[in-house]
C-alpha positions as CSV (number, residue, x, y, z in Angstrom):
1,M,22.2,-4.5,3.3
2,T,20.2,-1.9,5.1
3,K,16.4,-2.1,4.8
4,R,14.6,1.2,4.5
5,I,11.3,1.0,6.4
6,A,8.7,3.8,6.5
7,I,6.7,4.1,9.7
8,I,3.5,6.0,9.2
9,S,1.9,7.0,12.5
10,T,-1.8,7.8,12.6
11,G,-2.5,7.6,16.4
12,G,-4.7,5.1,18.1
13,T,-4.5,3.4,21.5
14,I,-0.8,2.5,21.0
15,E,0.1,6.2,21.1
16,K,-2.4,7.4,23.8
17,T,-1.0,9.2,26.8
18,Y,-2.5,9.8,30.2
19,D,-3.8,13.3,31.0
20,E,-3.6,13.7,34.8
21,L,-5.8,16.7,34.9
22,A,-8.6,15.2,32.8
23,G,-8.1,11.7,34.1
24,A,-8.3,10.3,30.6
25,L,-6.2,8.9,27.8
26,H,-5.7,11.1,24.7
27,N,-3.9,11.2,21.4
28,E,-1.9,14.4,21.9
29,V,1.8,13.5,22.0
30,S,3.3,10.6,20.0
31,V,5.2,8.1,22.1
32,L,6.4,6.2,19.0
33,D,9.9,7.8,19.0
34,V,10.4,6.8,22.6
35,M,9.4,3.2,21.8
36,L,11.6,3.0,18.7
37,A,14.6,4.5,20.6
38,S,14.5,1.5,23.0
39,L,14.8,-1.0,20.2
40,Q,18.0,-2.3,18.5
41,L,17.3,-1.9,14.8
42,R,20.6,-2.9,13.2
43,G,20.4,-3.0,9.5
44,V,17.2,-0.9,9.4
45,K,16.9,2.7,8.5
46,I,13.6,4.2,9.7
47,V,11.8,6.9,7.9
48,R,9.1,8.4,10.1
49,I,5.9,9.9,8.7
50,P,3.8,11.5,11.4
51,L,0.6,11.6,9.3
52,M,-2.0,12.2,12.1
53,N,-2.6,11.5,15.7
54,K,-6.2,10.4,16.0
55,D,-8.3,7.8,17.8
56,S,-9.3,5.6,14.8
57,R,-13.0,5.9,15.8
58,E,-12.7,9.6,14.8
59,M,-11.2,8.8,11.4
60,S,-13.2,9.8,8.3
61,D,-13.3,8.1,4.9
62,A,-10.9,10.8,3.7
63,D,-8.5,9.9,6.6
64,H,-8.5,6.2,5.5
65,T,-7.9,7.2,1.9
66,L,-5.1,9.6,2.9
67,I,-3.4,6.7,4.9
68,A,-3.8,4.4,1.9
69,R,-2.3,6.9,-0.5
70,T,0.6,7.7,1.8
71,A,1.3,4.0,2.2
72,E,1.2,3.6,-1.6
73,A,3.7,6.5,-2.0
74,M,6.1,5.1,0.7
75,A,5.9,1.6,-0.8
76,E,7.4,3.0,-4.0
77,A,10.4,4.5,-2.2
78,Q,11.1,2.1,0.7
79,D,11.7,-1.6,1.3
80,G,8.6,-1.9,3.6
81,V,5.9,0.1,5.3
82,V,4.6,-0.2,8.9
83,I,1.5,1.8,9.8
84,V,0.7,2.4,13.4
85,H,-3.0,2.6,13.7
86,G,-5.9,2.4,16.1
87,T,-7.4,-1.0,16.3
88,D,-11.1,0.0,16.0
89,T,-10.9,0.9,12.3
90,L,-7.6,-0.7,11.3
91,T,-9.4,-3.2,9.0
92,V,-11.1,-0.3,7.2
93,T,-7.7,1.2,6.4
94,G,-6.3,-2.3,5.5
95,D,-9.1,-2.9,3.0
96,R,-8.7,0.7,1.6
97,I,-5.0,0.1,1.0
98,V,-5.9,-3.0,-1.0
99,E,-8.5,-1.0,-2.9
100,V,-5.9,1.7,-3.7
101,T,-2.8,-0.4,-4.3
102,G,-3.9,-3.9,-5.2
103,T,-0.7,-5.8,-4.3
104,P,1.9,-3.3,-3.4
105,R,5.6,-3.6,-4.5
106,V,6.6,-4.2,-0.9
107,P,4.9,-5.4,2.3
108,I,2.6,-2.9,4.1
109,I,2.0,-3.9,7.7
110,L,-0.7,-2.3,9.9
111,T,-0.3,-2.7,13.7
112,G,-1.6,-1.1,16.9
113,A,-2.3,-2.1,20.5
114,M,-5.2,-2.9,22.7
115,R,-3.5,-1.1,25.6
116,P,-1.5,2.1,25.4
117,Y,2.3,1.9,25.4
118,E,2.4,3.9,28.6
119,L,0.6,1.2,30.5
120,R,2.6,-1.5,32.3
121,N,0.8,-4.4,30.6
122,S,0.7,-3.0,27.1
123,D,1.0,-5.1,24.0
124,A,2.4,-2.1,22.0
125,E,6.1,-2.9,22.1
126,Q,5.5,-6.6,21.2
127,N,3.3,-5.6,18.3
128,M,5.8,-3.0,17.0
129,I,8.8,-5.4,17.2
130,E,6.8,-8.2,15.4
131,S,5.7,-5.7,12.7
132,L,9.3,-4.5,12.1
133,L,10.4,-8.1,11.7
134,A,7.4,-9.2,9.6
135,V,7.8,-6.2,7.1
136,Q,11.3,-7.5,6.3
137,I,10.3,-11.2,5.6
138,V,6.7,-11.4,4.3
139,D,5.9,-11.3,0.6
140,P,4.5,-8.0,-0.9
141,G,1.0,-7.5,0.3
142,V,-1.1,-5.8,2.9
143,Y,-1.2,-7.3,6.4
144,V,-2.1,-6.8,10.0
145,C,0.6,-7.9,12.5
146,I,-0.6,-8.1,16.1
147,H,-0.4,-10.6,19.0
148,N,2.1,-13.0,17.3
149,H,0.0,-13.3,14.1
150,V,0.4,-11.9,10.6
151,L,-2.9,-11.9,8.6
152,S,-3.3,-10.7,5.0
153,F,-6.0,-8.4,3.7
154,P,-8.7,-8.6,2.6
155,G,-10.7,-10.8,5.0
156,V,-9.4,-9.6,8.3
157,V,-11.8,-8.6,11.2
158,K,-11.3,-7.4,14.7
159,N,-12.6,-9.9,17.2
160,R,-13.8,-7.6,20.0
161,I,-14.6,-10.4,22.4
162,K,-11.1,-11.9,22.2
163,G,-9.4,-8.5,21.8
164,T,-7.4,-9.4,18.6
165,F,-7.7,-9.9,14.9
166,E,-8.6,-13.0,12.8
167,R,-9.4,-14.1,9.3
168,V,-13.0,-14.2,8.2
169,K,-14.1,-17.7,7.3
170,P,-15.6,-17.8,3.9
171,S,-19.4,-17.8,4.3
172,T,-21.1,-21.1,3.5
173,T,-24.5,-21.1,2.0
174,I,-26.9,-23.5,3.6
175,P,-29.1,-25.2,1.0
176,D,-32.8,-24.5,1.3
177,A,-34.6,-27.5,2.9
178,D,-37.4,-27.5,0.4
179,T,-35.6,-27.0,-2.9
180,G,-32.0,-28.1,-2.0
181,E,-30.7,-25.0,-3.7
182,A,-28.3,-22.6,-2.1
């Protein structure tokens, strides 16, 4: 049975390309199709939705909501959704999707990269491959899939020191020393 997976591209580091004249990385041309063409995706039909191509630090609240609404619509028509996103505000979009959809009918996976696909030591291809597998086997919900981990929203944060994502530990309230109350 063929799985229909929507891939929504929004930009981010994973899709940055090097501009020789400016000597900088930019979100101008999507490299996602090049990456996907190198993969063997037997039993998978990809539906590509090139929604935007932005550095996630430049995304507005309206952008996060647009991504969430698009994911919601694709989740109604496909067997799974993968969103390629910049890592700086990926958690904002993940939380927004949960706000908009609750628990979606199918898995919605957000992924990205800490280093652009074009760089030799990029994590982009690994994260894309893992996301394409995870979207086929996890339960319906909203997740980030990156660096060999799949974490469910809400409660995911980017650990900027380690350069990856992790679950937020529930906060513990320390009792007041004088009253013993939390």
